[in-house]
C-alpha positions in Angstrom: 60.0 85.1 91.7 62.8 83.2 93.4 64.4 82.5 90.1 64.3 86.2 89.2 65.8 87.1 92.6 68.6 84.5 92.1 69.4 85.8 88.6 69.6 89.4 89.8 71.9 88.4 92.7 74.1 86.3 90.4 74.3 89.1 87.9 75.1 91.8 90.5 77.8 89.5 92.0 79.4 89.2 88.6 79.3 93.0 88.1 80.8 93.6 91.5 83.5 91.0 91.1 84.5 92.6 87.8 85.1 95.9 89.7 87.5 94.3 92.2 90.3 95.3 90.0 91.2 99.0 89.7 94.1 100.8 88.1 94.8 104.5 88.7 97.0 105.7 86.0 98.9 109.0 86.3 100.2 110.9 83.3 103.7 112.1 84.2 105.0 112.6 80.7 104.5 116.4 80.5 102.3 115.9 77.4 98.6 115.1 76.8 98.3 111.4 75.9 95.6 110.1 73.5 94.6 106.6 72.6 96.3 105.0 75.6 96.5 101.3 75.7 97.6 99.2 78.7 97.9 95.6 77.4 95.1 95.2 74.9 92.7 97.6 76.6 92.2 101.1 75.4 91.7 103.4 78.4 91.2 106.6 76.4 93.1 109.9 77.0 94.8 111.6 79.9 95.8 115.2 80.0 99.3 116.0 81.3 99.6 115.8 85.1 96.2 114.2 85.3 95.0 110.7 86.3 92.4 108.2 85.2 90.7 105.5 87.2 90.3 102.3 85.2 87.8 99.9 86.7 86.3 98.1 83.7 89.0 95.4 83.5 88.1 91.9 84.8 91.7 90.6 84.7 95.1 92.0 83.8 98.5 90.5 83.3 101.3 91.7 85.6 105.0 91.1 85.7 106.8 91.4 89.0 104.3 94.0 90.4 104.1 96.1 87.2 101.7 95.9 84.2 103.1 93.5 81.7 104.6 95.3 78.7 104.7 99.0 78.0 101.9 101.5 77.8 101.3 103.0 74.4 99.6 106.3 73.5 99.9 109.1 71.0 101.3 112.6 71.7 100.3 115.3 69.3 103.3 116.5 67.2 105.7 113.8 68.4 106.8 110.6 66.8 106.8 107.3 68.7 109.9 105.1 68.7 108.8 102.0 66.7 111.8 99.9 67.5 110.7 96.5 69.0 111.6 95.9 72.6 111.7 92.3 73.6 109.8 91.2 76.7 110.6 88.1 78.8 107.9 85.9 80.5 109.5 85.6 83.9 107.3 86.7 86.8 104.2 87.0 84.6 100.8 86.3 86.3 97.2 87.5 86.0 95.5 89.6 88.7 91.8 90.1 89.1 91.5 92.1 92.2 93.3 95.0 94.0 94.0 98.6 93.5 97.1 99.5 91.6 98.7 102.9 91.0 101.2 103.6 88.3 102.8 106.6 86.6 103.2 106.7 82.8 106.6 108.1 82.1 108.3 109.1 78.9 111.7 108.4 77.4 112.8 110.5 74.4 115.6 110.1 71.9 116.4 110.9 68.3 114.3 107.8 67.4 111.2 109.2 69.0 109.5 108.7 72.3 108.6 105.6 74.3 106.3 105.2 77.3 107.0 103.1 80.4 105.6 102.4 83.9 106.8 103.5 87.3 105.2 102.9 90.7 103.2 105.9 91.6 105.0 108.1 94.2 
């Protein structure tokens, strides 16, 4: 019985520690976003002007207070800009706890659209 109780406590501690990291992502693009990725994690879809709580990430890579890299997602009827944007590794570190709030913004040009992060206001 003691072994079972220890196992349950150990397992619940791991589940709770995995939920110490939360991202609240706000869609500020003016469009519905589908197949959204932050890093290598697909977080699903967000309607325009809506938000999504992401709490199933155990660890995430940040760069100077922002998610490392750019968010990606599809917008119905729009073409993404496929040009490669280089990233540098300065200020990159993992986080595994905390609550982070970011807006997904959009930049559009004749080459298509690109998504980027801003601190939530």
